N, C-alpha and C positions, 0 to 999 in steps of 0.2 A: 504493500500500500504506500509506503514511503517512497519507493522508486517511482511509482506512477504519479504520486503527488508532486515529487520533485521534478519530474518531466513536465507536468502541467504548469508548474511555477516557471520553469525556464522557458517553455514555449510562450508563456504569457508576457515575458519581458521583451519579446521581439519588437512589439510596437514602440516600446519606450526607446530602445536603442536606435530604431529606424527614425523616429521623430528627431532624435538628437542629431543624426546624420543629415536629415533634411534641413535642419536649421543651419548646418554648416555648408549648405549648398550642394550636397551630394545628390545626384539624381537617382530615381528609383531603379532605372535599368542598370546603372553601374552597381548599385547596391545588391540587386538580386544576382547579377552575374558573378561578382567577386565573392559573395557569400557562398554560392554554389561551388565555385572553383576551389575555395579554401576548404570546404567540407568534403569534397569528392575524394581526395586521397585517403582521408580518414575512414570514410565508408568503405572504400575499396580494400584498404588494409584489413579492416575488421571483418568484412564480408568474405574475403578470400583467405582468411588466416588458416583454414583447414589444409591448404596446400593442394597441388594438382592431383596428387595420387589418392586423395581421401574423398569420401562421399561429401556432396554439397550440403546435405541435410543431416544434422546431428540428431541422435535419438531423443535428446532432451529439448529440442526446439519446437516451438509452437508459434502460430501466426498471431501477431499483435493486432487483431482486427476485432470487429464486433462478434465474430464467431471464432473461437480458438479451437483449432483442430490439430491432431497429431500429424507429423509429417513422415511419410515413408522415406527411407534412405535410398533414393534413386538418383541417377545422373540426370542433369537437366536437359530437356529437349530444347531445340532452337525456338519452337513456338512459345515455350514458357519464358525464355530469355527475351523474346520480342515483346511479349505481353508486359513483362516488367519494365522494359524500356519505354513502351507506349504509356504505361501508367505514370512513369516518372515525367515524361514530356507533358502529359496532360496536367498533372498536379503541380510539379515543381518548375515547369516552364510557363505554361499558360496561366495556371492558377496563381503562381507566385508573382508574375508580372502584374496581373490585375489586382491582386491583394495589396501589394506594396504601392501601387498607384493609388488605391483607395485610401491608404494611410496618409497620403498627401492631402486628401480632401475631407476626411472625417476624423473624429477623435479615435485614439487607440482603443479606448474602452468600448466604444460602439463596434469597432471592427472585430474585436475579440469575441464579443457576445454573438454577433451575427455569424461569424465563422464557426462558432460552436454549434450551429444549427444543422451541421452536415449529417448527423445520425438520422434525422427525419428524412433527408433526401436519400440516404442509403436504403431505408425501409421502403420509401415510395418507389424508387427505381427497381429495387429487388422484387416488389410486388408486380410491377409492370413486366419485368423480364420473365417472371415465373407464371404470368397470366393467372393470377389469383387475387381475389379481393382481400385487402388487409383486414385484420381483426378490428372489432369495434374499439378496443383499447388503443390500437395503433392509430386509427382514424382520429380519435379524440386527442391523442398526444400530438399528432401532426397539426390539427386545428389550433391547439394551444401554442405550438411552436410558431406558427405564422401569425397568430395574434400577437405573440411576444415580439416577433420581428417588426411588425407594424408599429407597435408601441415604441420600440427602441429607435426606430427611424424617425420618431417624432409624430406619430400618427394623429394624435389629438391636437397638435399644433401645426397648422398648415404651413406656416413659415419655416418651422424646423424641419418638417417633412420635405419641403422643396430643397432646403439647404443640404440635406443628407441623402437625397434620393439617388443621385448619380454614384456617389461613393459607396452607398449601401448596396446598390445593384451590382457594382463590381465585386464587393465582398461575397455576395450571394453566388456570383459566378465562380469565385474561388471555392466556396463551400461545395458547389456542385462538382468541381474537379476533384476535391478531396473525397467526396462520396464515390466517384468513379474509381479513384485510386484504391479505396478500401474494398470495393466490390471486386476489382481485378486481383488485388493482393489476397483476398479471402480464398480465391480459387487457386492461385499459383504459388502461394507460400507453402502449400503442402508438398510441392515438388522442389522448390528452390530453398526453402527456409526463409525466415523473416529477415535475417541480416543480409543474406545474399540477394534477396529480392530488393531490399533497400539499396544495396550497393549498385546493382544494375540500374535501378530507377534513377538514382542520384547521378550516376555517371552519364546516362543518356541525357538527362535534363541539363547537366553542366555543359556538355558538348553543344547542345542546341542553343543554350543561352550564349555561349561564346560565339557561335556563328551569328546569332541575332545581333549581338553587340558589335561584331566586326562589320556587319552590313549597315546598321542603322545608327551607330554611335561612334565615338572617337576614342581609340585606346590612349590617346594623349591625356584624356581626363584622368585615367588611372594613375598616370605618372605624376599628376599634380596633387595627389592625395598626400596629406601630411601624416606624421606619426600618430597623432591622436585619432585621425580618421581610420587609419589602418588598424589601430587597436580596437575601435568600435566594430569594424567589419570582421575582425578576427573573433570578437565576442559573439557576433551574430552567427558566424559560420560554425564555430565550435561549441560555445556555451548555449546558444539558442537553437541549434539545429542538430549537430552530431551527438552531443552528450544526452539531451533529452530523448532523442530517437532510441538510443541504447537503453536508457532507463525505462522508457515505456515498454519496449519489447520484453525486457527481463521482468519488469513488474507484472505485466499481463501474463507472462509465462508462469509466474509463481502463484498468482491469486485468481487468474481468469478475467475475462472481459467484464463480467458483471460487477465484481468488486472493484476492478480497475476503473469502471465508469464512475463509481462514487468518488474515488480519489481525484479523478480528472476534473470534477466540477470545481476544484479550487482555481482553475485557470481564469475564467472570466472575472470573478471578484478580485483576483490578484492584479489583473491589468487595470481594473477600475481604480483600485487603491493606488497603484504606482502612478497612473496617469494623473490622479488627483494630487499626489505629492510633488511630482516633477514638472508637470505641465499645467497644473491648476484646472484640469478638465473636471467638469461636474455633470453628472446625470440628473435630470429632473425626476420627480416622483413617478411619472408615467414610464420613463425609461428604466428606472429601477424595477418597476413591476414587470415590464416586458422582459428584462434580463432574468428575473426570477422564474417567469413562465417558461422561457427557453431551457434553462437549466433543469427545471422540474420535468419538462417533457422528455429531455434526454434520459433522465433517470428512469422514467416510466417505460420508455422504449427499450432501454438496455436491460433493466432489472426484471422487466416483465417476462423475459425469456426463461427465467428460473423461478417459475411460479411456486415450486415446491418449497422455496426458502421463505 
């Protein structure tokens, strides 16, 4: 539980360090690209540590997704590697770009709460793919989730809603890409293992981000970064991406997805608190209510799977 809570806390600090870099004039595309390139060697080292002559999946590995399943020790197929790469490009290239763009437009606290709505999207997309109607409990939780999203965006205040609409829409796109990542990983981590899946996904996204940056941005901007900016970027890549990724995987392996979901709810309140301390961001009463509804619906969606408890 401490591992998952620690991961949620570190993930929650992403918006704070990003805002600090934005204030120093660092663009979101540079930030996303450098963050991925700094984290990629660490993910590769950890994911491939078993060596070329050993199985890709260890007997003690499980998938850090909404459904935790044991992984058979088999060699990876090309299709599984391609699926992991596709998941990484969708989530850590497309999703990361729109998410960090949104952080330039809306408060970090609002971004974190809206991004935390992705489990509802996982359930909705899963129901569509399986061609089955969701349970009444799931429908109710999804309705509550989107009511919470509307409130967090400033739904009762038309002026606040207009101000947050574009940035919030970008975050919801990022949440959708996160849901796609979880659905793909739920299937292919059984073959690749959670750390190997993450290594392939992160490597693919880092390569595509580097190509994107080379085509649309200037590498000279990276050369102009000072020591403090490199330090903040290193913190984003290592402390806000690589380390929490490992903590979450190990925590979920030990306690399961259901208990892990309880610990992960520390994320949105952490961002709200840190944003209030460092950037004087304040949620109004309706946004607090919306945040609570989203977190509560995530618990209902996740914990409802273990009705025997």
